[in-house]
C-alpha positions as a Markdown table, in Angstrom:
| # | Residue | x | y | z |
|---|---|---|---|---|
| 1 | Met | -1.4 | -9.0 | 22.1 |
| 2 | Asp | 2.1 | -8.4 | 21.0 |
| 3 | Ala | 2.9 | -11.6 | 19.1 |
| 4 | Leu | 1.1 | -13.3 | 16.2 |
| 5 | Ala | -0.2 | -16.8 | 16.7 |
| 6 | Trp | 1.4 | -19.0 | 14.1 |
| 7 | Ile | -0.6 | -20.6 | 11.3 |
| 8 | Pro | 0.6 | -22.6 | 8.2 |
| 9 | Gly | 1.8 | -20.3 | 5.4 |
| 10 | Asp | 3.2 | -17.6 | 7.7 |
| 11 | Arg | 6.8 | -18.2 | 6.7 |
| 12 | Thr | 6.0 | -17.9 | 3.0 |
| 13 | Ala | 4.0 | -14.7 | 3.6 |
| 14 | Ala | 6.9 | -13.4 | 5.7 |
| 15 | Arg | 9.2 | -13.6 | 2.7 |
| 16 | Ala | 6.6 | -11.8 | 0.6 |
| 17 | Ala | 6.2 | -9.2 | 3.3 |
| 18 | Tyr | 10.0 | -8.5 | 3.4 |
| 19 | Ala | 10.1 | -8.3 | -0.4 |
| 20 | Ala | 7.2 | -5.8 | -0.4 |
| 21 | Ala | 9.0 | -3.8 | 2.3 |
| 22 | Gly | 12.1 | -3.6 | 0.2 |
| 23 | Leu | 10.3 | -2.8 | -3.0 |
| 24 | Gly | 8.2 | -0.2 | -1.3 |
| 25 | Ala | 11.4 | 1.5 | 0.1 |
| 26 | Val | 12.9 | 1.6 | -3.4 |
| 27 | Gly | 9.6 | 3.0 | -4.7 |
| 28 | Val | 9.7 | 5.8 | -2.1 |
| 29 | Ala | 13.3 | 6.6 | -2.9 |
| 30 | Thr | 12.9 | 6.6 | -6.7 |
| 31 | Leu | 9.7 | 8.7 | -6.6 |
| 32 | Gly | 11.5 | 11.3 | -4.5 |
| 33 | Ala | 14.5 | 11.2 | -6.9 |
| 34 | Met | 12.2 | 11.6 | -9.9 |
| 35 | Tyr | 10.5 | 14.7 | -8.5 |
| 36 | Ala | 13.8 | 16.2 | -7.3 |
| 37 | Val | 16.0 | 15.5 | -10.4 |
| 38 | Glu | 13.9 | 14.4 | -13.4 |
| 39 | Val | 10.7 | 16.5 | -13.2 |
| 40 | Pro | 12.5 | 19.9 | -13.1 |
| 41 | Arg | 14.5 | 18.8 | -16.2 |
| 42 | Asn | 11.5 | 17.2 | -17.9 |
| 43 | Gly | 13.2 | 13.9 | -18.1 |
| 44 | Pro | 14.6 | 11.5 | -19.1 |
| 45 | Tyr | 12.5 | 9.5 | -16.5 |
| 46 | Val | 14.9 | 6.7 | -15.4 |
| 47 | Phe | 13.9 | 7.0 | -11.8 |
| 48 | Gly | 10.3 | 7.2 | -12.8 |
| 49 | Thr | 10.5 | 4.0 | -14.8 |
| 50 | Ile | 12.2 | 2.2 | -11.9 |
| 51 | Asn | 9.4 | 3.5 | -9.6 |
| 52 | Asp | 6.7 | 2.1 | -11.9 |
| 53 | Ala | 8.5 | -1.3 | -12.2 |
| 54 | Thr | 8.9 | -1.6 | -8.4 |
| 55 | Gly | 5.3 | -0.5 | -7.9 |
| 56 | Ala | 4.2 | -3.4 | -10.1 |
| 57 | Leu | 6.3 | -5.9 | -8.1 |
| 58 | Phe | 5.2 | -4.4 | -4.8 |
| 59 | Asn | 1.5 | -5.0 | -5.6 |
| 60 | Leu | 2.2 | -8.6 | -6.5 |
| 61 | Ala | 4.3 | -9.2 | -3.3 |
| 62 | Ala | 1.5 | -7.7 | -1.2 |
| 63 | Ile | -1.1 | -10.3 | -2.3 |
| 64 | Pro | 0.1 | -13.3 | -0.2 |
| 65 | Val | 0.6 | -11.0 | 2.8 |
| 66 | Ile | -3.0 | -9.7 | 2.6 |
| 67 | Leu | -4.3 | -13.2 | 2.2 |
| 68 | Gln | -2.4 | -14.5 | 5.1 |
| 69 | Val | -3.3 | -11.7 | 7.5 |
| 70 | His | -6.9 | -12.0 | 6.3 |
| 71 | Arg | -7.0 | -15.6 | 7.6 |
| 72 | Arg | -7.0 | -14.1 | 11.1 |
| 73 | Leu | -10.4 | -12.5 | 10.5 |
| 74 | Pro | -13.7 | -14.2 | 11.2 |
| 75 | Arg | -14.9 | -15.8 | 7.9 |
| 76 | Thr | -18.0 | -13.9 | 6.8 |
| 77 | Arg | -19.5 | -13.1 | 3.4 |
| 78 | Ala | -18.4 | -9.5 | 3.8 |
| 79 | Ser | -14.8 | -10.3 | 4.9 |
| 80 | Glu | -14.4 | -12.9 | 2.0 |
| 81 | Ala | -15.7 | -10.3 | -0.5 |
| 82 | Gly | -13.3 | -7.7 | 1.0 |
| 83 | Lys | -10.4 | -10.1 | 0.7 |
| 84 | Trp | -10.9 | -10.7 | -3.0 |
| 85 | Val | -11.6 | -7.1 | -3.8 |
| 86 | Ala | -8.4 | -6.1 | -2.1 |
| 87 | Thr | -6.3 | -8.7 | -3.9 |
| 88 | Ala | -7.9 | -7.9 | -7.2 |
| 89 | Ser | -7.0 | -4.3 | -6.7 |
| 90 | Cys | -3.4 | -5.3 | -6.1 |
| 91 | Ala | -3.4 | -7.3 | -9.4 |
| 92 | Ala | -5.0 | -4.3 | -11.2 |
| 93 | Gly | -2.4 | -1.9 | -9.8 |
| 94 | Ser | 0.4 | -4.2 | -10.8 |
| 95 | Ala | -0.9 | -4.7 | -14.3 |
| 96 | Ser | -1.3 | -1.0 | -14.7 |
| 97 | Ser | 2.3 | -0.2 | -13.7 |
| 98 | Phe | 3.7 | -3.0 | -15.9 |
| 99 | Leu | 1.7 | -1.7 | -18.9 |
| 100 | Leu | 3.0 | 1.8 | -18.2 |
| 101 | Val | 6.6 | 0.5 | -18.1 |
| 102 | Val | 6.2 | -1.2 | -21.5 |
| 103 | Lys | 4.4 | 1.9 | -22.9 |
| 104 | Gln | 1.1 | 0.1 | -23.5 |
| 105 | Leu | -0.8 | 2.5 | -21.2 |
| 106 | Asp | -0.5 | 6.2 | -20.8 |
| 107 | Phe | 0.5 | 7.9 | -17.6 |
| 108 | Lys | -2.9 | 9.5 | -16.8 |
| 109 | Ser | -4.8 | 6.2 | -17.2 |
| 110 | Ser | -2.2 | 4.3 | -15.2 |
| 111 | Thr | -2.3 | 6.8 | -12.4 |
| 112 | Val | -6.1 | 6.5 | -12.2 |
| 113 | Val | -5.9 | 2.8 | -11.9 |
| 114 | Ser | -3.1 | 2.9 | -9.4 |
| 115 | Val | -4.9 | 5.5 | -7.2 |
| 116 | Ala | -8.1 | 3.4 | -7.3 |
| 117 | Ala | -6.1 | 0.3 | -6.3 |
| 118 | Met | -4.4 | 2.2 | -3.5 |
| 119 | Thr | -7.8 | 3.4 | -2.3 |
| 120 | Val | -9.2 | -0.1 | -2.2 |
| 121 | Gln | -6.2 | -1.4 | -0.3 |
| 122 | Ala | -6.4 | 1.5 | 2.1 |
| 123 | Gly | -10.0 | 0.5 | 2.8 |
| 124 | Trp | -9.0 | -3.1 | 3.5 |
| 125 | Phe | -6.2 | -1.9 | 5.8 |
| 126 | Leu | -8.6 | 0.2 | 7.8 |
| 127 | Leu | -11.4 | -2.2 | 8.2 |
| 128 | Ala | -9.4 | -5.4 | 8.6 |
| 129 | His | -7.1 | -3.9 | 11.2 |
| 130 | Arg | -9.9 | -2.4 | 13.1 |
| 131 | Ala | -11.5 | -5.8 | 13.4 |
| 132 | Leu | -8.2 | -7.5 | 14.2 |
| 133 | Leu | -7.4 | -4.9 | 16.9 |
| 134 | Ala | -10.8 | -5.5 | 18.5 |
| 135 | Ser | -10.2 | -9.3 | 18.4 |
| 136 | Gly | -7.2 | -9.0 | 20.8 |
| 137 | Ala | -5.5 | -11.8 | 18.9 |
| 138 | Tyr | -3.3 | -9.7 | 16.7 |
| 139 | Pro | -0.2 | -7.5 | 17.4 |
| 140 | Arg | -1.4 | -4.1 | 18.6 |
| 141 | Asn | 1.5 | -2.2 | 16.9 |
| 142 | Leu | 0.7 | -3.8 | 13.5 |
| 143 | Ala | -3.0 | -3.3 | 13.8 |
| 144 | Arg | -2.7 | 0.4 | 14.9 |
| 145 | Leu | -0.2 | 1.1 | 12.1 |
| 146 | Gly | -2.4 | -0.6 | 9.6 |
| 147 | Gln | -5.4 | 1.4 | 10.8 |
| 148 | Ala | -3.5 | 4.7 | 10.6 |
| 149 | Ile | -2.2 | 4.0 | 7.1 |
| 150 | Gly | -5.6 | 3.0 | 5.8 |
| 151 | Gly | -7.6 | 5.8 | 7.5 |
| 152 | Thr | -5.1 | 8.5 | 6.5 |
| 153 | Leu | -5.0 | 7.4 | 2.8 |
| 154 | Leu | -8.8 | 7.3 | 2.6 |
| 155 | Val | -9.1 | 10.8 | 3.8 |
| 156 | Ala | -5.9 | 12.2 | 2.2 |
| 157 | Leu | -6.4 | 10.9 | -1.4 |
| 158 | Pro | -9.6 | 12.8 | -2.2 |
| 159 | Val | -8.3 | 15.9 | -0.5 |
| 160 | Ala | -5.1 | 15.7 | -2.5 |
| 161 | Gly | -7.2 | 15.6 | -5.6 |
| 162 | Leu | -8.2 | 19.2 | -5.0 |
| 163 | Thr | -4.7 | 20.2 | -6.3 |
| 164 | Trp | -5.9 | 19.1 | -9.8 |
| 165 | Ala | -9.0 | 21.3 | -9.8 |
| 166 | Glu | -7.8 | 24.4 | -11.6 |
| 167 | Gln | -11.1 | 26.2 | -11.1 |
| 168 | Leu | -10.6 | 26.4 | -7.3 |
| 169 | Pro | -8.9 | 29.2 | -5.5 |
| 170 | His | -5.1 | 28.8 | -5.0 |
| 171 | Trp | -5.5 | 28.6 | -1.3 |
| 172 | Val | -7.8 | 25.7 | -1.6 |
| 173 | Arg | -5.7 | 23.9 | -4.2 |
| 174 | Tyr | -2.3 | 24.4 | -2.5 |
| 175 | Gly | -3.4 | 24.9 | 1.1 |
| 176 | Ile | -6.1 | 22.2 | 1.7 |
| 177 | Gly | -5.0 | 20.1 | -1.3 |
| 178 | Gly | -1.4 | 20.4 | -0.3 |
| 179 | Ala | -2.2 | 19.2 | 3.2 |
| 180 | Gly | -3.9 | 16.1 | 1.7 |
| 181 | Val | -0.8 | 15.5 | -0.4 |
| 182 | Ala | 1.5 | 15.7 | 2.6 |
| 183 | Ala | -0.7 | 13.4 | 4.8 |
| 184 | Gly | -1.1 | 10.9 | 1.9 |
| 185 | Ala | 2.7 | 10.9 | 1.3 |
| 186 | Ala | 3.4 | 10.3 | 5.0 |
| 187 | Ala | 1.0 | 7.3 | 5.0 |
| 188 | Trp | 2.5 | 6.0 | 1.7 |
| 189 | Val | 6.0 | 6.2 | 3.1 |
| 190 | Ala | 4.9 | 4.3 | 6.2 |
| 191 | Trp | 3.4 | 1.5 | 4.1 |
| 192 | Pro | 6.7 | -0.4 | 3.5 |
| 193 | Tyr | 7.4 | -0.2 | 7.2 |
| 194 | Trp | 4.1 | -2.0 | 7.9 |
| 195 | Tyr | 5.2 | -4.8 | 5.6 |
| 196 | Phe | 8.5 | -5.0 | 7.3 |
| 197 | Leu | 6.8 | -5.3 | 10.7 |
| 198 | Ala | 4.4 | -7.9 | 9.2 |
| 199 | Gly | 7.4 | -9.9 | 8.0 |
| 200 | Gln | 8.9 | -9.9 | 11.5 |
| 201 | His | 5.7 | -11.1 | 13.1 |
| 202 | Leu | 4.9 | -13.7 | 10.4 |
| 203 | Ser | 8.5 | -15.1 | 10.5 |
| 204 | Arg | 8.3 | -16.0 | 14.2 |
| 205 | Thr | 7.6 | -19.7 | 13.7 |
| 206 | Pro | 7.4 | -21.8 | 16.8 |
| 207 | Lys | 10.4 | -24.2 | 17.2 |
| 208 | Ser | 8.0 | -27.2 | 17.1 |
| 209 | Glu | 7.0 | -26.2 | 13.6 |
| 210 | Arg | 10.4 | -25.6 | 12.1 |
């Protein structure tokens, strides 16, 4: 299937999806600028602060999109639990980034919460889109991209964590760990594009419903 069957709430979710796409793109750009400009100079971290603020807003904008897409799944105890765990992770990730911006949480603690939230959302992306693709009632391009993002992040995040293990050989930390960082970064960059595509599909309201 290449089009999404319309259900009430799609237009509202589409606006949230476009907002998430824009915020995600700003997040990608500011993180790149932070590492290119501010990290070598050891600050001041203006791009870093913008990245944290947009990350907080991105997580909030993602919630209505996840809820609306989830309505296409069969309603089971497992899927309902997954829905609330995924949205709770978005809320936790948003709170963590906001607290970092206002200097009420340190960088390391905020990073742990943000990575955990991203991992939970990646799990939802993988499992939900696998089920949606199998149903045949969901756009294939959106499902495949969601699967790819979720699956890549779930594998890449723990592998990227090897770069922090100072006791490991350099070839493990920067070879294998570096490959995890590269794969995770590619999936993370693709994430805003998924929200953009979701916005396109969710905004295709039938004329009879306008």
